[in-house]
Every structure is written in C-alpha cells, then in structure tokens.
C-alpha positions as CSV (number, residue, x, y, z in Angstrom):
1,M,-14.2,-13.0,16.5
2,F,-15.8,-11.7,13.2
3,I,-19.5,-12.2,12.4
4,P,-20.4,-12.4,8.8
5,P,-23.3,-9.9,7.8
6,L,-26.6,-11.7,7.7
7,P,-29.8,-10.5,6.0
8,T,-31.3,-9.4,9.2
9,G,-27.9,-8.1,10.7
10,P,-25.2,-9.8,12.7
11,D,-26.3,-12.5,15.1
12,H,-24.3,-11.2,18.1
13,A,-26.1,-13.5,20.6
14,H,-24.9,-16.6,18.6
15,A,-21.4,-15.2,18.2
16,A,-21.2,-14.4,21.9
17,A,-22.2,-18.0,22.8
18,T,-19.6,-19.4,20.3
19,R,-16.9,-17.1,21.9
20,D,-17.8,-18.4,25.3
21,R,-17.5,-22.1,24.2
22,I,-14.1,-21.3,22.5
23,I,-12.9,-19.8,25.7
24,C,-14.0,-22.7,27.9
25,V,-12.6,-25.3,25.5
26,C,-9.1,-23.5,25.4
27,E,-9.1,-23.1,29.1
28,A,-9.8,-26.9,29.6
29,L,-7.0,-27.6,27.2
30,G,-4.5,-25.4,29.2
31,L,-4.5,-22.8,26.5
32,P,-6.0,-19.7,28.0
33,I,-6.8,-16.9,25.6
34,A,-5.1,-13.6,26.8
35,K,-7.1,-11.2,24.4
36,F,-10.5,-11.9,22.9
37,E,-12.3,-8.9,21.3
38,G,-15.9,-8.8,20.4
39,P,-18.0,-10.2,19.1
40,S,-17.8,-7.5,16.6
41,S,-18.1,-7.0,12.9
42,R,-15.6,-4.1,13.1
43,L,-12.1,-4.2,14.8
44,V,-8.4,-3.4,14.4
45,F,-6.0,-6.3,13.9
46,L,-2.3,-5.8,13.6
47,G,-2.8,-2.1,12.9
48,T,-5.4,-2.6,10.1
49,G,-9.0,-2.1,10.5
50,I,-11.5,-4.8,9.3
51,D,-15.2,-4.2,8.7
52,T,-17.3,-7.2,7.7
53,D,-20.5,-5.3,7.4
54,S,-19.1,-3.1,4.6
55,M,-16.5,-5.8,3.5
56,R,-13.7,-3.4,3.7
57,V,-10.3,-2.9,5.3
58,F,-9.4,0.6,6.5
59,V,-6.8,2.7,8.1
60,P,-7.7,3.3,11.7
61,E,-8.5,6.9,12.5
62,Q,-5.6,7.4,15.0
63,R,-3.0,6.0,12.5
64,L,-4.7,7.9,9.6
65,A,-4.3,11.3,11.5
66,F,-0.7,10.5,12.5
67,V,0.4,9.6,8.9
68,L,-1.4,12.6,7.3
69,G,0.3,14.9,9.8
70,L,3.6,13.3,9.0
71,L,3.1,13.6,5.3
72,R,2.2,17.3,5.5
73,D,5.3,17.9,7.6
74,W,7.4,16.1,5.0
75,R,6.0,18.3,2.2
76,T,7.8,21.2,3.8
77,K,11.2,19.5,4.3
78,R,14.2,20.2,2.0
79,S,16.5,17.6,3.5
80,A,16.3,14.7,6.0
81,K,18.3,11.9,7.4
82,V,18.5,8.5,5.8
83,R,17.0,6.8,8.8
84,D,14.0,9.2,8.8
85,I,13.4,8.7,5.0
86,L,13.4,4.9,5.4
87,S,11.2,5.2,8.5
88,L,8.6,7.3,6.4
89,A,8.9,4.7,3.6
90,G,8.1,1.9,6.2
91,Q,5.0,3.7,7.4
92,L,3.7,4.1,3.9
93,S,4.6,0.6,2.9
94,F,2.6,-0.7,5.8
95,L,-0.4,1.2,4.5
96,T,-0.2,-0.4,1.1
97,R,-2.2,-3.3,2.3
98,V,-5.1,-0.8,2.3
99,V,-4.0,1.7,-0.1
100,R,-3.6,-0.8,-3.0
101,W,-2.0,1.6,-5.5
102,G,0.4,3.0,-3.0
103,S,3.6,1.1,-3.8
104,P,4.9,3.0,-6.8
105,H,4.6,6.1,-4.7
106,I,7.2,5.2,-2.2
107,A,9.8,3.9,-4.7
108,Q,11.6,7.2,-4.6
109,L,11.8,7.1,-0.8
110,F,13.5,3.7,-0.9
111,A,15.8,4.8,-3.8
112,L,16.9,7.8,-1.6
113,G,17.4,5.6,1.4
114,H,19.2,2.8,-0.3
115,A,21.9,4.9,-2.1
116,G,24.8,3.7,-0.2
117,R,24.7,6.3,2.5
118,S,24.9,5.9,6.3
119,L,21.7,6.1,8.3
120,G,22.8,9.3,9.8
121,A,23.7,11.0,6.5
122,H,21.6,14.0,5.4
123,V,20.1,13.9,2.0
124,T,18.7,16.7,-0.1
125,L,15.1,15.9,-0.9
126,P,14.2,16.5,-4.7
127,Q,11.2,18.7,-5.5
128,S,9.7,15.7,-7.4
129,L,9.2,13.8,-4.2
130,G,6.5,16.2,-3.3
131,I,4.4,14.7,-6.1
132,S,4.4,11.3,-4.4
133,L,3.8,12.7,-0.9
134,Q,0.8,14.7,-2.2
135,W,-0.5,11.6,-3.9
136,W,-0.5,9.9,-0.6
137,I,-2.3,12.8,1.1
138,D,-4.9,12.9,-1.6
139,A,-5.5,9.1,-1.5
140,L,-5.7,8.9,2.3
141,T,-8.0,11.7,2.4
142,A,-10.3,10.6,-0.3
143,S,-10.7,7.0,0.7
144,P,-8.6,5.4,3.5
145,W,-10.2,2.0,2.8
146,S,-10.2,-0.9,0.3
147,S,-12.8,-3.5,-0.5
148,L,-12.0,-7.0,0.7
149,L,-12.8,-8.1,-2.8
150,A,-9.3,-6.7,-3.7
151,F,-7.8,-9.6,-1.8
152,V,-9.6,-12.4,-3.7
153,P,-7.1,-14.6,-5.5
154,F,-6.6,-13.3,-9.0
155,V,-7.4,-15.7,-11.7
156,H,-5.2,-15.2,-14.9
157,T,-7.3,-14.8,-18.1
158,A,-4.5,-13.7,-20.3
159,V,-0.7,-13.4,-20.3
160,V,0.9,-10.4,-21.7
161,E,4.6,-9.8,-21.9
162,T,5.8,-6.2,-21.8
163,D,9.1,-4.3,-21.9
164,A,10.3,-0.7,-21.7
165,S,13.4,1.1,-22.7
166,K,14.6,4.8,-23.1
167,D,13.2,4.7,-26.6
168,G,9.7,3.4,-26.2
169,I,7.3,0.7,-24.9
170,G,5.7,-2.4,-26.1
171,A,3.6,-5.5,-25.3
172,F,3.0,-9.0,-26.8
173,C,0.1,-11.4,-26.1
174,P,1.5,-14.9,-26.9
175,T,-1.9,-16.7,-26.9
176,S,-3.4,-14.3,-29.7
177,S,0.0,-13.1,-31.2
178,H,-1.2,-9.6,-30.9
179,W,1.3,-6.9,-30.1
180,F,1.9,-3.2,-30.0
181,S,4.8,-0.8,-29.8
182,H,5.1,2.9,-29.4
183,R,8.2,5.1,-29.7
184,L,8.2,7.9,-27.0
185,T,8.2,11.4,-28.2
186,G,10.5,14.0,-26.8
187,A,7.6,15.4,-24.8
188,E,6.6,12.1,-23.4
189,L,10.2,11.2,-22.4
190,A,10.6,14.7,-20.7
191,S,7.3,14.1,-18.8
192,A,8.3,10.6,-17.6
193,I,11.7,12.0,-16.5
194,K,9.9,14.7,-14.6
195,V,7.6,12.3,-12.8
196,A,10.2,9.7,-12.0
197,P,13.7,11.3,-12.1
198,W,15.1,8.4,-9.9
199,A,14.5,5.9,-12.7
200,N,17.6,4.9,-14.7
201,W,16.5,6.4,-18.0
202,N,20.0,6.3,-19.5
203,S,20.2,2.4,-19.6
204,G,18.9,0.3,-22.3
205,R,15.9,-0.6,-20.1
206,S,14.1,1.4,-17.5
207,R,14.9,0.3,-13.9
208,W,12.0,1.1,-11.6
209,L,13.0,0.8,-8.0
C-alpha cells in the first residue's frame, strides 16, 4: 500500500489501519491476500522501485549493480552469441520504464539479434556498440530514477509531421503552415553514419530499428 505525502509527513497509523481493514474484508470474502507490504511510501513492485515521497520511480540498488556490472563486462567483448545479445537488450528494455531516453540506445542490440541468425550463432560486435553501452553506464550512474510526472498523460498542443532521407531532414506544421528543411552536409552525414551505422542509410528513407 502506498501513502501519498502529506504536509506533516505520511500518516502511517491511518495507512496501517486501512491495511488491516482491507485484509479482514478480503479474508471474509474468501480472498486472502498472500503478500502485503507496508504501509510504506517506498517499495519495489515488479522490479521497479516507486517512491511517493520524492515522487520518483527508480532502479533498485541490486538490479542497478547487476546491470552496471553487465554493461562494463560487455564493453570489453568483441563477439557474443545472439541469445546473449537479445538477453542484454531485454535487460535494458526493461529499464526504459525508468530511463526514459534509453530506447534509442538499445536499437543496435536488437538489430544485431534480429538479423536472421540462429540464437547460438556468434556475432562480431561493432565498435560503435560501445557508444550505446557507455551511454547506459553514464545514464544509470548519473540518475537511475525518473520523476513520476514523466508518466502523466501527454496532451498534444501541436502536430508536426517529419521525414528523413539520405539527403536531409524536414518538418511541417499543418496548423500554422510553417515548415523547414535542411540538406545534410557531407560531414553531418558521415557523423550520422558513425553514430548509427546499423541504420539503412542507402535507402530513400532512413530506417531506424
């Protein structure tokens, strides 16, 4: 059970009394509760920490230490099996509920794992993968938490349509008829290929996996 923060602090006595009433009602209905934690304003639920005092979700310490160790180990790898690559991608994908900007930094792992190879096949890891792995290490070390406000439903205030190609980028706002376009320079294109070599840069439209 979670207790919302109050001006004078969490009312643990009231929460405990409410918990006991819930347990009694459920037992009377023949629905005994097997697990009941708290009352507390901070606990781990389904692998994700929730703190209603600071209004944050966070990566639990044990999982954080495990994933950081895993990432540092992978930074030294030169090859790996497909099943291990997908396992790492799954670990990081789970953490994106806390590390909100993490999804783009696991795209290359999924691309390597879904390239039509068998799960037992060995794959040579490109040097560029180290950039994404280091991003995760830096992000988890700096702030392994996210504000609960990040989960508030987003209200659209404007609609912007975008597109990208091997030649440039552009965007158009239908409501105001404003638009912009930019042709990529050779240096910009070379930089993009260096950061995301797994993208399909040779097609008419960039394909981000």
